[in-house]
N, C-alpha and C positions, 0 to 999 in steps of 0.2 A: 767814051769808055771810062769806067770807074777807076779811080786811083786805088792802089793797094794800100792797106793799112801798114804804116811804119811806126812801130812802137817807140822808136828812138826820136821821133819828131815831138818836140815839147808842146807845140800847138795842138797836135792831135791828142796828146795825153790830157791837156787842159780841157779840150772840148769833150772828150770822153767822160771826164769826171763831172763836168757841168751837166752833161746829158743824164748821167746816172743820178745825180742829186735832184735834178728836175723831175725825173721819173719817180724817184722815191717820194718826193713831195706830192706828186699827183696820186700815187698809190695811197698814201696816207690820207689825203683829203677825200678821195673816192671811197675808201673803206669807212671813214667817219661819216660820210653821207649815206652809207648803207648800200653801196654798189657791191654786187657779188664778186668774189675773188676771180672767178672764171671770166666774168665780163671785163674786169680791169685788165686781165692778161690779154684778152682779145684786142682791147683798144690799143694797148701799148705794144702788142706783138712781142711779148717777152716771156720768159720761163715762169711757169706757175709757182715754182719753188721760191722765186724772189718775192712774189706777191704774198705768199703764205708766211714767209719770214717776217714781214712787216706786220701782217695780221696777228701773228703770235705775240709780237711786242705790244700791240694794242690790247689784246685780251689780258695779258699780264698786268698792264697798267690799270685796266678797269677793275681787276680783282684786288688791287691794293687799297 
């Protein structure tokens, strides 16, 4: 049986932040390698909005 998420647990909060940072790095590297936004979303099983936010930052950096 899966344990319920308890946000007051400091270990759970640390693991969530590590997971999010790792996913962000994966998204960044995948987009730089030319992987489609929708494919990245499917691989990580996350919201497309999160992937597109990072994609927007990459596009802005390339324009500078």
